[in-house]
C-alpha positions in Angstrom: 233.4 94.9 -281.0 234.4 96.3 -277.6 237.6 96.2 -275.6 239.4 92.9 -275.2 238.7 90.7 -272.2 240.0 92.2 -269.0 239.8 95.8 -270.2 237.1 98.1 -268.8 234.0 98.4 -270.9 232.6 101.8 -270.5 230.4 104.2 -272.4 226.7 104.9 -272.7 225.6 101.6 -271.1 228.0 101.9 -268.1 229.3 105.0 -266.4 232.4 103.6 -264.7 235.5 105.3 -265.9 239.1 106.0 -265.1 237.8 109.5 -264.6 235.5 108.4 -261.8 231.9 107.3 -261.7 229.8 109.8 -263.6 226.0 109.5 -263.7 225.3 112.3 -266.0 225.4 112.2 -269.8 227.2 115.0 -271.5 227.4 113.7 -275.1 231.1 112.7 -274.6 230.6 109.2 -273.3 232.0 107.5 -276.4 235.2 109.7 -276.2 235.5 108.8 -272.5 235.2 105.1 -273.3 237.9 105.3 -276.0 240.2 107.2 -273.6 239.6 104.6 -271.0 240.5 101.8 -273.4 243.8 103.6 -274.3 244.6 103.9 -270.6 243.8 100.2 -270.0 245.9 99.2 -272.9 248.9 101.0 -271.4 248.3 100.3 -267.8 247.0 96.7 -267.9 247.6 95.3 -271.4 250.3 95.1 -274.0 252.0 98.3 -272.8 252.4 97.1 -269.3 253.4 93.6 -270.3 256.1 94.7 -272.8 257.4 98.0 -271.5 256.6 98.8 -267.9 259.3 96.8 -266.0 257.3 97.6 -262.9 258.0 101.3 -263.4 255.4 104.2 -263.4 254.4 105.5 -266.8 256.6 108.6 -266.6 259.7 106.4 -266.0 259.0 103.9 -268.8 260.8 103.9 -272.2 257.9 105.9 -273.8 259.0 109.0 -271.9 262.6 108.2 -271.2 263.3 107.9 -274.9 261.3 111.0 -275.6 263.4 112.9 -273.1 266.6 111.7 -274.8 265.6 112.3 -278.4 262.8 114.8 -278.3 259.2 115.3 -279.4 259.7 113.5 -282.7 259.8 110.2 -281.0 256.3 110.0 -279.6 254.7 112.0 -282.5 256.5 109.7 -285.0 255.4 106.6 -283.2 251.8 107.9 -283.1 251.9 108.7 -286.8 253.3 105.2 -287.6 250.5 103.5 -285.6 247.9 105.6 -287.3 249.3 104.8 -290.7 249.5 101.0 -289.9 245.9 101.0 -288.7 244.7 102.2 -292.1 246.3 99.2 -293.7 244.7 96.9 -291.1 241.3 98.3 -291.8 241.8 97.6 -295.6 242.7 94.0 -294.7 239.6 93.7 -292.6 241.7 93.6 -289.3 239.4 96.1 -287.6 240.1 95.2 -284.0 243.9 95.2 -284.6 243.5 98.7 -286.2 241.6 99.8 -283.1 244.4 98.5 -280.9 247.0 100.4 -283.0 245.0 103.6 -282.7 244.7 103.2 -278.9 248.5 103.0 -278.9 248.7 106.2 -280.9 246.6 107.9 -278.2 249.1 106.8 -275.6 252.0 108.1 -277.6 250.1 111.4 -278.1 249.7 111.5 -274.3 253.4 111.0 -273.9 254.0 114.0 -276.3 251.7 116.1 -274.2 253.4 115.1 -271.0 256.8 115.9 -272.5 255.6 119.3 -273.7 254.2 120.1 -270.3 257.3 119.0 -268.3 259.5 121.0 -270.7 257.7 124.2 -269.9 259.2 124.8 -266.5 
């Protein structure tokens, strides 16, 4: 099962990506497709609907809370989502598990952003 309706479908059969159109194959098409899905979930789907408040990603609660409480917030949220996805797979809720894992990717990205902005 691919991404939900309205989300970009990318991968081996289609080369459109948040990273730009790419006509060559490098063996990482599946990874790119998954990263595109995580981006879409955050920028167009549940993340935007529930958390964006018309703010750019770096001004949303995912990073504002991280700045207030530290790196444990996004890494803990990612770990929680990964843990929950395992239970969903056991209950045959595979697409829900995928959605949780995409959310974990977004939290991991928030952790990376926080680490990088804390460097300077």
